[in-house]
KEROZA-336052 format. One record per residue: residue number from 1; residue in one letter; x, y, z of N, C-alpha, C in turn. Coordinates in nm, 3 decimals. Atoms other than C-alpha are relative to their C-alpha. Layout:
% KEROZA-336052
+-----+---------+---------+---------+---------+---------+---------+---------+---------+---------+---------+
: num : residuo :    n_xx :    n_yy :    n_zz :   ca_xx :   ca_yy :   ca_zz :    c_xx :    c_yy :    c_zz :
+-----+---------+---------+---------+---------+---------+---------+---------+---------+---------+---------+
: NUM :       A :       X :       Y :       Z :       X :       Y :       Z :       X :       Y :       Z :
...
+-----+---------+---------+---------+---------+---------+---------+---------+---------+---------+---------+
//
This chain:
% KEROZA-336052
+-----+---------+---------+---------+---------+---------+---------+---------+---------+---------+---------+
: num : residuo :    n_xx :    n_yy :    n_zz :   ca_xx :   ca_yy :   ca_zz :    c_xx :    c_yy :    c_zz :
+-----+---------+---------+---------+---------+---------+---------+---------+---------+---------+---------+
:   1 :       M :   0.084 :  -0.119 :   0.000 :   0.000 :   0.000 :   0.000 :   0.088 :   0.124 :   0.000 :
:   2 :       S :  -0.075 :  -0.125 :   0.007 :   0.118 :   0.344 :  -0.078 :  -0.035 :   0.090 :   0.117 :
:   3 :       Y :   0.022 :  -0.095 :  -0.108 :   0.143 :   0.630 :   0.165 :  -0.134 :   0.071 :  -0.016 :
:   4 :       D :   0.126 :  -0.072 :   0.023 :  -0.151 :   0.809 :   0.003 :  -0.122 :  -0.086 :   0.035 :
:   5 :       A :   0.112 :   0.089 :  -0.032 :  -0.377 :   0.505 :   0.040 :  -0.015 :  -0.015 :   0.152 :
:   6 :       L :   0.006 :   0.010 :  -0.146 :  -0.285 :   0.465 :   0.406 :  -0.049 :   0.130 :   0.062 :
:   7 :       R :   0.043 :  -0.130 :  -0.053 :  -0.335 :   0.836 :   0.466 :  -0.150 :   0.019 :  -0.021 :
:   8 :       H :   0.143 :  -0.011 :   0.028 :  -0.679 :   0.827 :   0.303 :  -0.079 :  -0.090 :   0.096 :
:   9 :       F :   0.067 :   0.091 :  -0.092 :  -0.777 :   0.524 :   0.515 :  -0.003 :   0.058 :   0.141 :
:  10 :       A :  -0.008 :  -0.056 :  -0.136 :  -0.659 :   0.690 :   0.837 :  -0.089 :   0.123 :   0.013 :
:  11 :       D :   0.083 :  -0.120 :  -0.005 :  -0.841 :   1.013 :   0.752 :  -0.148 :  -0.030 :   0.001 :
:  12 :       S :   0.143 :   0.029 :   0.008 :  -1.172 :   0.840 :   0.693 :  -0.039 :  -0.112 :   0.097 :
:  13 :       W :   0.044 :   0.114 :  -0.081 :  -1.227 :   0.491 :   0.837 :   0.078 :  -0.013 :   0.129 :
:  14 :       G :  -0.079 :   0.005 :  -0.123 :  -0.945 :   0.511 :   1.088 :  -0.054 :   0.096 :   0.104 :
:  15 :       L :   0.057 :  -0.099 :  -0.091 :  -1.093 :   0.826 :   1.239 :  -0.133 :  -0.049 :   0.055 :
:  16 :       L :   0.128 :   0.054 :  -0.044 :  -1.436 :   0.665 :   1.255 :   0.020 :  -0.113 :   0.102 :
:  17 :       A :  -0.027 :   0.111 :  -0.091 :  -1.294 :   0.352 :   1.422 :   0.049 :   0.053 :   0.135 :
:  18 :       M :  -0.050 :  -0.056 :  -0.127 :  -1.106 :   0.559 :   1.683 :  -0.110 :   0.072 :   0.075 :
:  19 :       A :   0.111 :  -0.069 :  -0.066 :  -1.417 :   0.768 :   1.754 :  -0.095 :  -0.101 :   0.064 :
:  20 :       L :   0.087 :   0.104 :  -0.056 :  -1.630 :   0.455 :   1.805 :   0.066 :  -0.068 :   0.120 :
:  21 :       L :  -0.071 :   0.059 :  -0.113 :  -1.364 :   0.302 :   2.030 :  -0.001 :   0.095 :   0.119 :
:  22 :       F :   0.001 :  -0.099 :  -0.106 :  -1.344 :   0.623 :   2.232 :  -0.136 :   0.005 :   0.068 :
:  23 :       L :   0.134 :  -0.006 :  -0.057 :  -1.720 :   0.640 :   2.280 :  -0.036 :  -0.127 :   0.076 :
:  24 :       T :   0.024 :   0.127 :  -0.068 :  -1.736 :   0.273 :   2.374 :   0.072 :  -0.005 :   0.135 :
:  25 :       L :  -0.076 :   0.002 :  -0.124 :  -1.462 :   0.309 :   2.634 :  -0.052 :   0.101 :   0.101 :
:  26 :       I :   0.058 :  -0.099 :  -0.090 :  -1.625 :   0.620 :   2.779 :  -0.131 :  -0.052 :   0.059 :
:  27 :       A :   0.131 :   0.047 :  -0.045 :  -1.968 :   0.453 :   2.805 :   0.008 :  -0.129 :   0.081 :
:  28 :       W :  -0.011 :   0.132 :  -0.064 :  -1.840 :   0.117 :   2.939 :  -0.025 :   0.003 :   0.151 :
:  29 :       P :   0.024 :   0.002 :  -0.145 :  -1.833 :   0.209 :   3.313 :  -0.142 :   0.036 :   0.040 :
:  30 :       F :   0.135 :  -0.044 :  -0.032 :  -2.187 :   0.348 :   3.295 :  -0.107 :  -0.104 :  -0.033 :
:  31 :       R :   0.095 :   0.107 :   0.025 :  -2.347 :   0.015 :   3.204 :  -0.074 :  -0.033 :   0.129 :
:  32 :       P :   0.074 :   0.038 :  -0.121 :  -2.624 :  -0.090 :   3.446 :   0.059 :  -0.122 :   0.069 :
:  33 :       S :  -0.055 :   0.121 :  -0.061 :  -2.455 :  -0.427 :   3.501 :   0.134 :   0.025 :   0.069 :
:  34 :       A :  -0.128 :  -0.032 :  -0.064 :  -2.133 :  -0.255 :   3.616 :  -0.017 :   0.073 :   0.131 :
:  35 :       R :   0.025 :  -0.080 :  -0.120 :  -2.299 :  -0.078 :   3.909 :   0.063 :  -0.062 :   0.124 :
:  36 :       A :  -0.053 :   0.065 :  -0.120 :  -2.199 :  -0.335 :   4.173 :   0.152 :   0.009 :   0.004 :
:  37 :       R :  -0.146 :  -0.006 :   0.005 :  -1.837 :  -0.344 :   4.061 :   0.050 :   0.143 :   0.024 :
:  38 :       N :  -0.040 :  -0.139 :  -0.021 :  -1.818 :   0.037 :   4.052 :  -0.017 :   0.041 :   0.146 :
:  39 :       E :   0.020 :  -0.032 :  -0.141 :  -1.963 :   0.068 :   4.402 :   0.104 :  -0.068 :   0.087 :
:  40 :       E :  -0.104 :   0.070 :  -0.075 :  -1.720 :  -0.194 :   4.531 :   0.134 :   0.073 :  -0.013 :
:  41 :       A :  -0.125 :  -0.072 :   0.021 :  -1.427 :  -0.005 :   4.378 :  -0.001 :   0.134 :   0.072 :
:  42 :       A :   0.009 :  -0.130 :  -0.067 :  -1.551 :   0.326 :   4.521 :   0.015 :  -0.014 :   0.150 :
:  43 :       N :  -0.006 :   0.019 :  -0.144 :  -1.577 :   0.183 :   4.872 :   0.120 :  -0.081 :   0.047 :
:  44 :       M :  -0.115 :   0.083 :  -0.033 :  -1.256 :  -0.021 :   4.860 :   0.095 :   0.071 :   0.097 :
:  45 :       I :  -0.094 :  -0.071 :  -0.088 :  -1.055 :   0.251 :   5.038 :  -0.049 :  -0.001 :   0.146 :
:  46 :       F :   0.056 :   0.003 :  -0.135 :  -1.288 :   0.220 :   5.340 :  -0.007 :  -0.141 :   0.057 :
:  47 :       K :   0.012 :   0.140 :  -0.039 :  -1.253 :  -0.158 :   5.365 :   0.057 :  -0.027 :   0.138 :
:  48 :       D :  -0.067 :   0.025 :  -0.127 :  -1.012 :  -0.157 :   5.660 :  -0.020 :   0.114 :   0.100 :
:  49 :       D :   0.026 :  -0.114 :  -0.089 :  -1.158 :   0.152 :   5.828 :  -0.059 :  -0.049 :   0.132 :
:  50 :       E :   0.047 :   0.045 :  -0.130 :  -1.204 :   0.098 :   6.201 :  -0.109 :   0.089 :   0.056 :
:  51 :       H :   0.097 :  -0.095 :  -0.054 :  -1.432 :   0.398 :   6.254 :  -0.136 :  -0.007 :  -0.070 :
:  52 :       G :   0.123 :   0.005 :   0.076 :  -1.718 :   0.281 :   6.030 :  -0.084 :  -0.110 :   0.041 :
+-----+---------+---------+---------+---------+---------+---------+---------+---------+---------+---------+
//
């Protein structure tokens, strides 16, 4: 493949693929099924707390 062909691919489909990957990775923690794991991670620092 020539440089121009690779540049054209990156400017069109590559950009679309990176945008879709970005949006997927941003939305992944907000899934309803991830709620329990997110709450566990948020409260992990209080696990060994003696005052709670």
